[in-house]
Each structure stands twice: as structure tokens, then as C-alpha cells.
N, C-alpha and C positions, 0 to 999 in steps of 0.2 A: 550511460553505461549500457552495453548490449545485454539483453535479457535472454539467457539460454535455458532457464528453468521452465519446466512444463507445469510445475505446481506453484501456486502463489498462496501465501497466508496473509490475509488482509486484516488490518486493525480497524477499529470503529471509525476513525477519522476518514479513512479511505472510502468506506461505505457511505458515510454521511455526505461527503463532498461529491462523490460521483452520482449519488442519488439526487442531490440538490440541482445538479446541472444536467440531469437526465442522461447520464453516460455510464451507468452501472454495468451495462452489458459489455463494456470494453474489456472487463476482466475475463469474461468467458470467451471473448473473441481472441484474446492473446494467449491465454493459458488453457491447458487441457483440464486442469483441476483447480478449483478455487476452494480453499479451506478457511475456516474460522473456528472460534471456540464458543462454548455456551456463554462465557463471560462477555464476549464481544456482542453476541446476539442480544443479551440483556441490556448492555449499554446502548446499543443501536435503538432498541425499543420499538422496532417495527418488524414485520415479517420480511424475511429475506427470500429472494428467489430460490426455487428448488435446486438450481444448479450450484448453489453454495453449500458445501458439505460442512456440517458441524462436527468437530472432533474434540473430545475431552483430553486434556493433557494427562499423560500417564504419571509423570514425576511431579506430584503435587508439592513435595518439599522444595524442589527447584523453583517451581512457580511461586511459592510463598516467599522464598528468598528474593526473587526478582521483584515481587510486589513491594518490597521494602525500598526499592529504588525508583520504580515507575508505577503508573496506575495499574489497576487489576486487569483491564483489557489488554494493555500492552504487555504486561507480565505473562499473560496466558498465550498471546501470540508469539512472543519470544521463546517461551518454553516449548510450544508446539513446533516452532521452527527448528529448535535444537533436536527434537525427536524425529523430524521428517527429513529424509534424504532428498537432496536436490530441490529444495524449496526456496523460493524467494519471499522474503518478508517485506511487507509494505508498512512503513511507519513514517508518520509526519512529525512527531514530537522529537525535538532535538535530543533531549535526555535519553529517550528510548533508542534513537539511532546511535548515540554514542555507546550505549550498552551493547547494542548489536555488534558494533565494531569491536568492542573489547572481547566479545564472545566469538568473534570471527564468523558471524552469520551473514550470508549474502542478503542485502536489503536495498530497497529503493524507497522513494516517496510516491505519493499520488501523482505528482508532476512527472516523475520518471515513467509512470504507467502511461501518461498522456504521450510522452515522447516515444515510448515503445509502440504505441498504437500507430503513430505516424511511420515509424521505421518498418512496421509490418504491413503498411498499406491499408490499415483499417480506417484511418482518417487521412484527409488530404493535407491538413494544416493544423498545427497546434494553436495558432493564433486565435481562431474563433472559440476554441475550447477554453483557452486561458482567459479570454474576454469574459466568458460565462463565469469562470472561477472568480475573477476579480469583482463580480457583482454579488458574491457571497461574503461571509465573514472570515473566509480563509485568507490568511495574510502570508505574503512572501516578499522578499526584497526585489528591487529592480535588478540587482546582480543575478539573482536566481532566475528571474524572467529572461534576461539576456542569455544566460547560460543554456536554458532550455531551447530558446530560439536558435542559438548557435549549434547545439547538439542535434537539432532537428533540421539543420540546413536552411533555416528560414531567414538568417542574416549572415553576412560575411564576418569573418573574424577580425 
């Protein structure tokens, strides 16, 4: 999926995975503004770079209602996305992604960020990055792997 947003709101899993593979700076290379919430900072448990802006959700009732369906970090990211115009939400959890669909919020996963980095000429190939990801505890199906390679033009359809 093409990414047209200049603002990204990343969840904890995105930060954890990109940090594990030493690719966290892809976010700031693709987007003008990288946002997250205090809840996600707490879940992440480490200091984030200065270029990541931390914003508190204004509508705490909405965030609390979302937290009945997904974890606290995801609820805060989804609530912040609902309050932020033209933002792209990065979620890897399937339940959170389904909730974003129901709320009609533009979203992608961390693998979508990797594909966007290739489309934007930031990386030459997604394969080496995905190889690093496969060495972590982040799991995705072979179908997802092939779809990313196809979307990135690295295998024929």
C-alpha cells in the first residue's frame, strides 16, 4: 500500500522490532513527523530518540473504551490516530489492525514500513531487512513474506 501520510503513529511492536534490527531511523527517513504516546513509551521501556514526539491522547474515554478490546499501548495509538489528521497508524497485532479497519483509520504494519522504505529509495532491497527480522521473535507467514517481496518488486507475480 502506498504511503502518502507525512505523519506516522507507531505502536510499541514497531519500535521494538525496528530497534532490534537496527533500523529505527527508517521512520524518520520516511515520515516528516513520528508520534507516539506516553503509554507506548512506558511499554517500550527504553529511551526513544528525540525525533519521536510523545503526545497524550485528548479523549481518554475513547482510549479507555478501546483498551477493553486491545492492549493499552495499542488503544492509545489508535485513539491518537483518530485525533490526528492525515496520520498513518503502525500496528502489527491482528486484533488491533481489525479495530483500525472498523474505525476506518489508515494503517500498516512494520513490514509495510520496510516496503515503503524500498519504494522511497531509502533501502535497496527488503530481503536483507526481512532476513534480519526473521532472526528475531517476530513471526509472519510465508504468504506475508511473498506479498512483501511482490509489492516491493523483488519477485515476479
